[in-house]
C-alpha positions in Angstrom: 0.0 0.0 0.0 1.1 3.5 -0.7 1.0 5.7 2.4 2.4 8.9 0.9 -0.7 10.8 0.1 -4.4 11.0 0.7 -5.0 10.3 -3.0 -3.0 7.1 -2.8 -5.1 6.0 0.2 -8.3 6.7 -1.9 -6.9 4.3 -4.5 -6.9 1.5 -1.9 -10.7 1.2 -1.7 -11.0 3.2 1.5 -14.3 5.2 1.9 -15.5 8.2 3.9 -12.7 10.8 3.8 -14.5 13.0 6.2 -13.0 15.7 8.5 -13.0 15.1 12.2 -15.2 18.2 12.5 -17.8 16.6 10.3 -17.8 13.3 12.1 -18.2 15.1 15.4 -21.1 17.3 14.1 -23.0 14.4 12.5 -22.3 11.8 15.3 -20.6 9.6 12.6 -23.8 9.3 10.7 -22.1 8.3 7.5 -19.9 5.6 9.1 -21.1 2.1 8.5 -22.3 -0.2 11.3 -19.8 -2.9 10.3 -16.4 -4.3 11.4 -13.4 -2.8 9.7 -10.3 -0.6 9.9 -10.0 3.1 9.8 -7.2 5.6 9.1 -6.6 9.1 10.3 -5.0 11.2 7.6 -3.3 14.6 7.3 -1.7 16.4 4.4 1.9 15.3 4.5 3.2 18.6 3.0 2.1 20.5 6.2 4.4 20.7 9.2 2.5 19.8 12.4 1.9 22.2 15.2 1.6 20.5 18.5 -0.3 21.9 21.5 0.7 21.2 25.1 -2.8 20.4 26.4 -4.7 17.6 24.7 -8.3 18.1 23.6 -8.9 14.5 24.5 -10.9 13.4 27.5 -9.4 12.4 30.8 -10.2 8.7 31.3 -10.0 7.0 34.7 -8.2 10.0 36.1 -5.4 9.8 33.5 -4.5 12.9 31.5 -4.1 12.1 27.8 -1.3 14.5 26.9 2.3 13.8 26.5 5.2 16.3 26.1 5.5 18.2 22.9 9.0 16.7 22.6 7.5 13.2 22.7 5.0 14.2 19.9 7.9 15.6 17.8 9.9 12.4 18.4 7.0 10.2 17.2 6.1 12.3 14.1 6.6 10.5 10.8 7.5 12.7 7.9 6.2 12.3 4.3 3.2 10.2 5.0 -0.5 11.0 5.0 -1.4 8.3 7.6 -1.0 9.3 11.2 -3.2 6.6 12.9 -4.5 3.1 12.0 -7.4 1.7 14.0 -9.8 -1.2 14.0 -13.3 -2.0 15.0 -15.0 -5.3 15.6 -13.9 -8.9 14.8 -13.4 -11.8 17.1 -15.8 -11.6 20.1 -16.1 -7.8 19.8 -19.5 -6.3 18.9 -17.9 -3.0 18.1 -18.4 -1.5 14.7 -16.7 1.3 12.8 -19.6 3.6 13.7 -19.2 2.8 17.4 -15.4 2.9 17.5 -14.9 6.0 15.5 -17.8 7.6 17.4 -16.0 6.9 20.7 -12.8 8.3 19.2 -14.6 11.5 18.3 -16.2 11.8 21.7 -12.8 11.3 23.4 -11.5 14.1 21.1 -14.3 16.3 22.2 -13.0 16.1 25.8 -15.4 13.4 27.0 -14.1 10.6 29.4 -14.4 7.8 26.8 -12.3 4.6 26.7 -10.4 5.3 23.5 -6.9 5.8 24.7 -5.3 4.5 21.5 -4.5 7.2 19.0 -4.7 9.9 21.6 -1.7 11.8 20.2 -3.8 13.3 17.4 -5.7 15.4 19.9 -2.5 17.4 20.5 -2.3 18.5 16.9 -3.5 22.1 16.6 -5.4 21.2 13.4 -7.0 18.0 14.8 -10.5 19.0 13.7 -9.3 19.2 10.1 -7.8 15.7 10.1 -9.5 13.3 7.7 -10.9 9.9 8.6 -11.5 7.1 6.1 -12.5 3.5 6.6 -12.7 0.1 5.0 -15.2 -2.6 5.9 -13.3 -5.9 6.2 -15.9 -8.5 5.1 -14.4 -11.9 5.6 -11.2 -10.6 7.1 -10.6 -10.1 10.8 -10.2 -6.4 11.5 -7.3 -7.1 13.8 -5.4 -9.0 11.1 -6.1 -6.2 8.6 -4.9 -3.5 11.1 -1.8 -5.5 11.9 -1.0 -5.9 8.2 -1.4 -2.2 7.6 0.8 -1.3 10.5 3.5 -3.8 9.4 3.4 -2.4 5.9 3.7 1.1 7.2 6.6 0.1 9.5 8.3 -1.6 6.6 8.0 1.6 4.5 8.9 4.1 7.2 10.9 2.2 9.8 8.4 2.9 12.5 4.7 2.7 13.3 2.3 5.6 12.5 2.6 8.7 14.7 -0.4 8.0 16.9 -0.2 4.2 17.0 1.4 3.6 20.4 1.8 -0.2 20.0 2.3 -2.6 17.1 
C-alpha cells in the first residue's frame, strides 16, 4: 500500500474521507455499522503544530497528553497516515460507527475509553484531520490492522505517529 498521500489511500478502496469536525457534528452518521479498519490522515506537506494540552478526555483519572517533545519524536515525515485503528472482529461487537464515534467523543474532551490514537488530539489542526474506513468483510479487522501497521513500519521504519503499540 502507498501511504504517501491522501489520493494514494483513496486508490486503496477506503471510503469516507470526512474531516473530524464533520464526524463530530454528525455523530458519525455516514460511518457504517460494520467491522473494519480506519485511518486518520493529514496532508503530508504540512508541518505539524503541537499543543501542550490535549483536547482528549481524561479517562479513569489519567491525563491524555504527553510532552511536545514526545510528539515531535513520534512524528513520521512524508506520510498521510497518522493513525491506523480497527473495530469489531473476534468476540467484539464493536463497529466502525461505534469505535470512530468513541474516538470523536474522546477528542471532544469526554471521558471515553479510546486511549489509543490519543496523540492526534495534541495537533493544533486535529478537527481538520481526515478519517476514512474500509469494511473488512471476511477478514478479521485485527489482522487487517496488523498488516497495515506492518506495511507502514516496513515503509517508514516505525509505526504511524499515533499508534502507540504494534
